[in-house]
C-alpha positions as CSV (number, residue, x, y, z in Angstrom):
1,M,1.6,-21.1,17.6
2,S,4.3,-23.6,17.7
3,G,6.8,-24.6,15.1
4,G,6.8,-21.2,13.4
5,Q,3.2,-21.7,12.1
6,I,1.1,-18.6,11.5
7,K,-2.6,-18.8,11.8
8,T,-4.5,-16.7,9.3
9,P,-7.9,-15.5,10.4
10,V,-10.8,-16.4,8.1
11,R,-13.0,-13.6,6.6
12,R,-16.3,-13.4,8.4
13,Q,-19.4,-14.1,6.3
14,A,-22.1,-11.5,6.1
15,Q,-25.4,-12.2,7.7
16,P,-28.6,-11.5,5.7
17,G,-29.2,-7.8,5.6
18,Q,-25.6,-7.0,6.8
19,D,-23.3,-4.9,4.6
20,N,-20.0,-6.7,4.5
21,R,-18.4,-4.8,1.6
22,F,-15.8,-3.0,3.7
23,A,-15.0,-5.8,6.2
24,T,-11.4,-7.0,5.9
25,A,-9.8,-9.1,8.5
26,A,-6.3,-8.3,9.7
27,G,-3.8,-10.4,7.9
28,I,-5.9,-10.9,4.7
29,P,-4.4,-8.9,1.8
30,S,-6.9,-6.8,-0.1
31,H,-7.0,-6.0,-3.8
32,R,-8.5,-2.6,-3.1
33,E,-6.0,0.3,-3.1
34,K,-7.9,2.3,-0.5
35,D,-7.8,-0.5,2.1
36,D,-5.3,-0.6,5.0
37,S,-4.6,-4.2,4.1
38,Y,-3.9,-3.5,0.4
39,R,-1.5,-6.3,-0.8
40,S,1.0,-4.1,-2.7
41,V,2.2,-1.5,-0.2
42,I,5.8,-0.7,-1.0
43,V,6.7,1.5,2.0
44,R,4.9,3.3,4.8
45,L,6.5,6.7,4.8
46,A,4.7,8.1,7.9
47,P,1.5,7.2,9.8
48,R,-0.7,8.9,7.2
49,W,1.5,8.5,4.1
50,R,2.5,5.4,2.0
51,V,3.6,4.3,-1.4
52,I,1.8,1.5,-3.2
53,L,2.1,-0.3,-6.5
54,C,-1.2,0.2,-8.4
55,K,-3.3,-2.9,-9.0
56,D,-2.4,-2.8,-12.8
57,R,1.3,-2.6,-12.0
58,A,1.5,0.5,-14.2
59,Q,2.6,3.1,-11.6
60,W,3.6,3.8,-8.0
61,I,1.0,5.8,-6.1
62,I,1.8,8.1,-3.1
63,Q,-1.3,7.9,-0.9
64,H,-2.4,10.0,2.1
65,R,-4.8,8.9,4.8
66,T,-8.0,11.1,4.7
67,A,-8.6,11.2,8.4
68,D,-6.9,11.2,11.8
69,P,-7.3,9.1,13.9
70,L,-6.0,6.4,11.6
71,H,-8.9,4.0,12.1
72,R,-11.1,6.4,10.1
73,G,-10.9,7.6,6.5
74,V,-9.5,5.9,3.5
75,W,-6.2,6.0,1.5
76,R,-6.3,8.5,-1.4
77,G,-3.8,8.9,-4.2
78,Q,-1.8,12.2,-4.2
79,S,0.7,11.5,-6.9
80,Y,1.0,8.9,-9.7
81,L,4.5,8.1,-10.9
82,T,6.4,5.8,-13.2
83,T,10.0,6.6,-12.4
84,K,12.0,6.4,-9.1
85,D,13.3,10.0,-9.7
86,S,9.8,11.4,-10.0
87,L,8.7,9.3,-6.9
88,M,11.6,10.7,-4.8
89,K,10.9,14.3,-5.9
90,A,7.1,14.0,-5.2
91,C,7.9,12.6,-1.7
92,V,10.1,15.6,-1.0
93,R,7.5,18.0,-2.4
94,L,4.7,16.5,-0.3
95,G,6.9,16.4,2.8
96,C,6.0,12.8,3.5
97,L,9.4,11.2,4.1
98,S,9.5,10.6,7.9
99,G,13.0,9.2,8.2
100,S,16.1,8.1,6.5
101,S,15.1,4.4,6.5
102,Q,12.1,5.2,4.2
103,R,14.4,7.2,1.9
104,L,16.7,4.2,1.7
105,L,13.9,1.9,0.8
106,L,12.8,4.2,-2.0
107,E,16.3,4.6,-3.3
108,A,16.6,0.8,-3.5
109,L,13.7,0.6,-6.0
110,P,14.5,0.0,-9.7
111,S,14.6,3.2,-11.8
112,T,11.2,2.5,-13.5
113,I,7.9,0.9,-12.6
114,R,8.3,-1.6,-15.5
115,E,11.5,-2.9,-14.0
116,Y,9.9,-3.1,-10.6
117,A,6.8,-5.0,-11.9
118,A,9.0,-7.4,-13.8
119,Q,11.0,-8.2,-10.7
120,I,8.1,-8.9,-8.4
121,E,5.9,-10.9,-10.8
122,L,2.6,-10.3,-9.1
123,P,-0.5,-11.8,-10.7
124,H,-3.0,-9.3,-12.1
125,S,-6.3,-8.7,-10.3
């Protein structure tokens, strides 16, 4: 890769009789909230915790990975929140803040999900 170009892998096509519903190539953002490559991850709090913006841009979701090792399981919602204050309190209650840098990222969020969604202007799914 020269000149700062990034090559994006192409999604593999399913062969007849092959189930390709859960195949996502690294680097291709997914619209499914349970996927590792979900396009709207706000912050990774710890190896098995993250905060995402829901696909409808209506709330932040604190998710927990269902299995360890990390290559197994799916992301599941633990808390659904619309204000930064409630998000911070839920993270403390769940014990999912792994460091001060994650706390700073959360503190930098706007006070409500509506303000955040207006700032980022993502297209709806």
